[in-house]
N, C-alpha and C positions, 0 to 999 in steps of 0.2 A: 750717419743719418741726417744731420743738418744740411749737408751739401745736396743730397738726393731729394730731400724735402723741398729745398728752395727750387730745385729744378722742376719738381712735380708741380709746385704752385705756378711757376713760370709757364709750364706747358698748359696747365689748366686755364691760365689767363688767355693764352692764344686760342684754345679750344672754345671757351665760352664766347670769345669775340666773334666766332663764326655764327651767322644767323642760319643755322642748319635745321630749320623747321622741316618736319616731314613733308615729303612731296617736292621739295625744292631741289635744284641741282646741287650736287655735292662737290663740285670742282674745287672750291676753296679749302674746305676742311680736309678732304681726301688728299689734295695736293700737298697740304702742309704735313700730314701724317706720312705720306710717301717720301717726301723730301727729308723729313726728320729721320726716318728709318735709314734712308740712303746715306745720310751724314754719319751714321754709325756702321756703315758697311752691310746693311741688311736690305736685300731687294724685296720689294713688295709687288705682288701681282694684284691687279684690279679686275673685278668682274662687274659688268655694267648691265643696267636695264636696257630694254629694247631701244630706247631713244638715245642711249649713250650719255645721259645727263646725271645719273646717280650711280655710285659705285660702292662695292664692298672692297675691303682691304684684307689681304691674306699674306702673311709672311712667316717664314720658318727660321728659327735660330737653333743651331745645333745640327746634329747629323740628320740627313734625309732618310730616315729609317722609320719603320712602323713603330707605333707607340707614342709616348709623350703626352703632353697636355695642351689643349686649346684654351686660350684665354679670350673669351668672347665678350664683346660689348657693342653698342650701337651708337652711331654718330648723330642721329637725328634727335630733335627735341620737340616738345609740344608748343603750340602757339602761346603768345603772351597777350593777345588782344583781350580787352575787357578786364584785365587783372590790375589791381592797384599796387604797383611796386613802389618801394621806398628807395630803390637803387635803380641804376640803369641795368635793365635785364641782360644785355649783351656786353656788359663790362664787369669783369670779376672785381668785386669790392670786398675788402677785408674790414670786418668790424670785430675787434677782439680776436677770438679764436674761430670765428666763422668766416667762410668765404661765400659770398652771395653771387648769384647769377643763374640765368636759365641754363639748365643742364648740369649745374655744379655737382648735384648728387645723383641725377638720373640722366646719363650716367658717365658724364665726362670726367668726373673725379676718378673713376676706375680707369678710364682710358689714359688719363694723365699718369696714374701710378704705373700702368703697364709700360707706357713709352719711356718714362723716367728710369724704369728698371732695365731697359734694353742693354745699357753698358754692363750692368751686373750680369745679365744673362750671358753676354758674350765673354765676360771675364772668367766664368767658371768653365770647367771642362765637361760640358753636357754629354752624357752618354745616350740620353733620349731627348728628343727635340721639345722646344717650346714653340707653339704656334700662336700667332696673333691673328684673330679673325674679328674684324669690325664690320658690322652690317649697316645697311641703310633702311630707313622706313620701318623700323621695328615698332614705333609708336602707333602706327596705323594698320598693323596687321602682319608685320614681318615680311613685307614684299621682297626684301632683299635676300631672304634666306634660301628659297629654291635656287636662285642664281648662285649664291655662295656655295651651297652644297654640291651643285653640279660642277662648279669650278674645282672644289676640293677633290671631287671624285676623279679628276683628271690627273692628280698627282700619283706618282708611283708608290707612295707610302700612305698609310692610314693612321691618323691619330687614335689614341685609345680613350682619353678622358677629355671631357669638356667642362670647364668652369665658367659659368655665365656670371659676370661680376655685377649684376644688378644689386641695388642697395637692400641688404637684408639684415643690417646691424651686425654683420659677421656671424649670423646664425646660418646653420647648414640647412638648406631647403632642398627637398627631394621631390616635391610635387607642387603643381599649380594648376589653376583652372585654364580651360581653353576658351575660345569664343568665336562667334560668327560676327564679322563686321559687315553690316547690312546698309543698303541704300534703297529707299523706296521712291519711285517717281510716278506721280499721278497726273494724268492729263484730263482736265475737265472741259467745260465749255463756257466761255466768257460772254455774259450778256449784261445789259444794264440792270442794276439792282432794283429798279422799280417793279420788275416782275421776275424774281429769281427762279420761278418754276420753269422758265424756258431755258435755263442754263444748268450746268453741273458745277457745283462749287467744289473744286479740288481740295480746298482746305477742310471743308466739312467732311469729305470722304476720308481725308487723312486723320481727322479727329476720331472718326469711328474705328479706323484701323489701329490707331495708337491705343484707343481704349481696349481693343481686343488684345493687343500685345501686353498691355499692363494688366489686363485680367489674367492672362496666362502667368505673368510674373507674380501676381498675388497668389495664384494657386501654388506656385513653387514655394513661396514664403510660408504658406500654410502647411506644407509637407516637407519639412527639413529632413535631411538624411540622418537617421539616428546613428550616433556614435562617430559622426564625421569629425575629422580634425580641422575642417575648413570653417572659416568664419567670414561671411555667413555660410551656413551648411546647406545651401540650396543654389540652384542656378539663378542668375539675375538678368533682368532686362534694363535697358536704359535708352531713352530717346536723347540723342546728343545735340542735334541741330535741326531746325526746320525753317523753310522759307517758301514763299509762294504769293501769288496774286499780284495785282498791279495797282488797285485803288479800292477805297472803301465803298464806292458806289458801283462796283462791278463784281459779279461772281468770279471767284478765283479760277482762272483758266488752267492753272498749274500749281502743284505743290510738291516739294521734295523734302524728305527728311532722312537723316542718318541715325542709325540705331545699332544696338548690339544685343546679342544673347550670349551670356557668359556661362559656359557649361562646366559641369563637374567632371573630373577625370573618370573615364569609363562610360560617360554619356555621349553618344554621338551628336545629339542636338538636331540632326536632320529631320526627325519626326516633328519636332516643335516648329521648325521653319516651314515644313510642309503644311502643318495645321494652320499657320498664319496665312500662307499662300492660298489654301483652300477657302478660307473665310473671305479673302479679298476677291477671288475669282468667282465664287459661287453665291456670295451674299451681296457684296458691294458693287461689283462690276455690272451685273445685269440691269439694274435700274439706271445706271449711267448710260449704258448702250441704248436704252429705250429713248433717251433724249438725243443722243448724238452717236453716230457710228465711230467717231474719232476718239471716244473716251478710252482710256487705258490705265492699267495699274501695272507697273513693273517693279517687282521685288528682286533686288540684285544682291547676291552674295559676293561681296568684294573680296573677302578672304575668310577662310576658316582656319583660325589660329589653333594649332593642336595643343592639347593639355600636356603637361609633364606629369607622368605617373612614376611609380617606383620601379617599374620593370627593368629599366636599364641604369638605375642610379647606384647600385651597390658598389661597384668598383670605384667610381668617382667619390662616393661618400666615404669609403674606407681610406682613400688617399687623403682627403681633406682632414678626416679625423686623426689620421696618423701624424699630420703636420701640426694640428692645432690642439689636439686633446679633446675636441668637441665630439661627444658621443650621441647627443640628442639630435634628432632630425625633425624638421617642421615642414609645414606646407603654407602656401600663401594664395591669396585670391587674385592677385594681379598676374598678367601673362608676361612671358619672356620669349626669347628665341630658343629657350631650352627645349620646348616641345618639338621643334623641328629637328634639332640634333638627336634627341632621344628616338624619335620616329625613324631616323636614318640609321639607328643602331649604335650610336655613340653613348657611352656611359656618361650621364650628364647630371650635374647639380647646379644650384644657384647659390652664390656665396660672394658677398661683396660689401664694401664699406658704406656707411651712411644709412639713413632711414627713408623708406619709401613714403612715409607720412609727410615728407617735405616736398615730394615731387609733384609736378603739374600744378603748382599753386604759386601765388605771388611770394616774393622774397624767399625763393628756394635757396638753400645753402648746404654746404658740407663743412664739417668741422676739421680743423687741422689735425686733431688727434685721430680722426677717422682715416685721413690720408696716411698717417703713420701706420695705422693698423693694416691698411691695404699694402703698403710697401713692405712691411714686415712679413706678411703672408707670402708675397711674391718672392721674397728672398728665400723663404723656406721651400717654395716650389723649386727654385733653381738649385738649391742645395740638394734636395732629394733626387732630382733628375741628373745630377752630376755624379752620383754614386756608382 
């Protein structure tokens, strides 16, 4: 274990060093992963976005036959702007038994465990394959997943189980919420603020629409799903970013804001989005058009992240339980790529080292002991698939 742990930390150091914020080109981190796999005799296939700037990584170790296990993670991380870090966010920094850095726990720690385990995977006589599937842009809606699934579908073999290694404190997760990742663009009419009645203030319109979105959110809070295992036990809304206008003495000619509606499994969410769109088009837009024919409100669904429910989890959950002795199953409110895999018919669970409570914030870290847990589990996976 000491040798592979040292290798894991070294790999994590390299991975954290890549500024792989969602939406940016992935040439650096993907090239490193591809070259690392090649150095161990494993050929990786890459599947790209339309611009050829971002790529998923897929590789198979073992016989090219049906079955086996997919180890899934994402290479992207959330931004660091506005966060007060005590370390360099893109330099892995060890303090005691903690390793600090953006993405250390979400989820480059798991990626490092998988890559460091490749020599182990190759050393055992696998009778069923281990597949490595690393996706891009998970953090902003899983944009890489449709591309990855299409690429996987071209293979002559089909995996049986997917383990998404998001940080769950090594708890077995069989369900999570879904979500609509939304963008609203409002076009008003800019005039001098000495007579704002001649203009259309896009920020003011945005405030009214945001109030409507939050009103719907408050209604969901007031009506939690009885007996739900989720916390919170209701759909949630969040306004993430907003920008607009040019000066304090001019009505804002434009305003954009990004938001999300996070759904419960079994809830489509489309009706809620339609309700918000109807309010915008029927209540807010007509008085805007009375001032200027160029006024507009565009509500854009950038992606609809599927929830992970229990319908396809059984086989994967039994597999993890057999290896770990964990019989309890839980659900989480954050989203993963798991919903995409499950909707495609793969038996899918979420199970990985570290705590999600440290993700997306300053001084993100993973503990050395948590890497050991991840490595130990992956060794058990390899041993089971070599029988």
